[in-house]
N, C-alpha and C positions, 0 to 999 in steps of 0.2 A: 504493500500499499504505499511505499515511499514516494513522496512528491505529489500526492494526490490533491493537494491544494496549492501547488506551484503557481506563482503569478497572481494569487488571489489576495485581496486586502480585506482584513477583517477587523472589526470593532468589537472589543471584550469589556465589558463593564461589570465591576464588582470584585476586583481583585483587592483584598484587604491584607493578605499575608500568605505565606506559602501553603497553608492548610485549606485556602479557599478552593472551592470546586471550580470558580473561575481560573484560578491559576494552573489547575489541572488542565482544563480546556486550552488555555494559552500554550502550555506545553506541548499538547498534542498538535495543536495548529502550527506551532513552530517547526515541530519535527516533520510535518508535511509540507513545509515550504511557504506557509502564508506569512505576509507581512502584517503586523499587528498595529493597531492604535489602541492604546489603553487609557482608561479614565481613572481619577482618583477623586475622593471626597474631602476637600479641604487640605490645607497645607501640611497638617499632621500625618497625612497618609502619603503625601508625595514622595518624600525620602525613601520610605520603605518600598513603595512601587518602583522607584528608580533602581534600587539595589536588586530587586528580584527581576528587572527588565534585563539585567546584563547577560541573562542565560536565554533570552528570548529573541525572536526576530522582531524587534520593536522599530516602528517608524515615527510614531508620535506618542507623546504621553499628554494628556489634556485633562483639565479640570472639569468635573461635571456633577453638579448636585442636581438630582433629578426633580427636587422640589422647587428648582428656581427656572423660570422660563428664560431668563436671559442666557444662562448657562447652557441650556438645551438649545437655543438659537445658534448661540456660538459655536456649538458642536456640529450643528447641521452646516453652518458655513464653511467650517474647516473640512469637514468630509467632502463637501462639494468642490473645494478648491485642490483636492488632491490630484495627482497626476494620472491616476486611473480610478475607474468605478469601485465603489465599496460592494463587496460581493457576500459578505457574511457579517452578521451581528449576533453576539451572544450576550444575553441579558441574565445577569446572575446578582440581582438585587432584592433584598427583602429586609423589612424591619418592622418590629412590634415592640411596644413598651415591655420591659421585663416583668413589670407587676400584672400586666394582661395575660401573661404567659403562666403565671403562677397561681392564679385563681380561677373560680369556675367562669365559664364563658358567659353565663347570664349576668355576671357582674362587671363586664367589660363597659367601660365608659365610652360616650360618644367621641371624645377626642382621640382615645386610643384606638377606636375602631376606624375612625377615618385616616388616622395616620398609617395605620397597618395597609389600608387599601390604597393610600396615595403611592407609598414607596414600594410596596410589594406587587401591585397589579396595575395601577394607572400608570406608573412609570414605564411599563412595556408599550402602552399605547403612545406615550409622549415621545419615547426613544424611537419607536418606529415611524413616527411622523417625521422626526427630525432626520432619520437616516434614509427613508425611502427615496427622497429626491436625489440622493447620492448613489442609489442602486440603479443606474441607468441601463445596466445589462441584466437586470434580475438578480436574484440570489436567494438567501437564506436568512431568517431570523429565528432564533432559538432561545428559549427562556428555560429556567430551571424551576421545577415544582416538586411536591412530595404527596405521598399517599394520603396525608392528612387532609387533602382537599376533598376526598371521597369518602373517608371513614374517619370516625372519631378516634383520635390519637391522644392519649392522656397528656394534658399540660401543653397541646399544641394550640387548642383554643382559637383566639383571634386570627392567628395565622393560617390555620386551616381554612378558614372563611375567606380570607384574602388569596389563598392559593386556588380556592375554587372559582374566584373572580378572575384570577390570572388565566386559568385554563379555558374560562368562557370567552376571554378577550383574544386568545390564540385563535379561536375558531372564527370569530368575527373579523379579525385582522387578516386571517387567511383568505376569507371572502373578498374583503376589500382590496388587498393588495395583489391577489392572483392574477388579474388582468395585466399587471406590471411584471409578471414572471417572478414575483417574490413569494417564496413559501415561508410559512410561519408554523412552528412546531414547539413542543415543550418535551423536556426530559424529566421524567419523574424518577429522581434519583433515591436510592435508599439512604437510610441515616448515615452521616459521615461526621467524623469529629472535627468540625469547623469551630471557628470562634463564635459565630452566631448561635451554633447548635448548643453550645455550653450555656445559653441562657434558658434552656428548656429544662424545666425540674425533673429530676430522675432521668435524664438522657441516657445514662449509662444502662438502665434497665431496658430501654428500647433497643439499644445495641445488642444486649444479650439475648432478648427474645428474638430479634431477627436472626441471629447466628445459630439458635436452636431450631427455629420453625421454618425459615426460608428454604425452598426445594434445594438450593446450592449449600445449605447449612453454613453460610459465611456472610459477613458484612460486604457492603459495596466498596470496591477499590475506586479511589477518584479518577484513576487512569481510565476505568471503563467508561466514566461519564465523558472524559475528554475525548476518547475515541468515538463515541457515539455522536458527540457534537461534530467531529471531523466528518463523519459518514453523513449527517443532515445537511452540512455546508457544502458537500461536494456533489458532482453530477450524478453519483450512484443513486441519491435521493431525490432525483429530479421530479419524481411523480408523487412525492409525500408532502402533503401539506393539511394543516389543522388537526394534526394528531398529537397525542401524548404517547411518548415512547418510554416504557418502563426500564429502567437499569438498576434493579433492586434485588438481584439474585432470585427473582421470581416470587417475592413476598405478596405481591399484589393478587396472586391467584388463591391465596390461603384463606380459608375460613377460620372458625374458632380452633 
């Protein structure tokens, strides 16, 4: 599969550190020859991202706070100014207040609910709008989701509802952007030890349960998520859009 993304330009949002799923995606994209545009949230993340970028095929590192329209507009302008079309976008952004993950869902406050929706779901719509005009040759937009969108996962709470909204957004975006030959899909990854996952109460129990009950009897390797993102960004997936692809050792098929 070497070089399957040669010559392609990809935007990856959401690398916070080396444990991020977005970083695993960026590693897979780099291995397959894609040039990368990476984004960071605030100056406190910029230095860390620059350090990680030394091992990747990075062409630009840009600020992008998806809650700020001016930064999204600036991102779109930069993408359109590149020397070649953008052909892939990977959206790996999600956030909810820690207190909303640690108490019953029915106690979720209005502000916390809306914040989770804005960062975790609406941001995909906003990023797609900013990027689509630079995808003049078509391409692929991929986001990251989780089984908690479909089933109740203890302590996932408001994030599960946000992920359900994200997955619905994938389908509507796929319909809107299909005529421009832009495909939109989601990868539903199994639980992985990321910085954001540590905010979920008793997360280690989720990992233990998956390792015992998933058909493959193990947890998800971040590299598997990265390689699936490569597939979706490549011409091999040219007929796939509006779908959720599970990369979770088969956990989604299991009942009680």
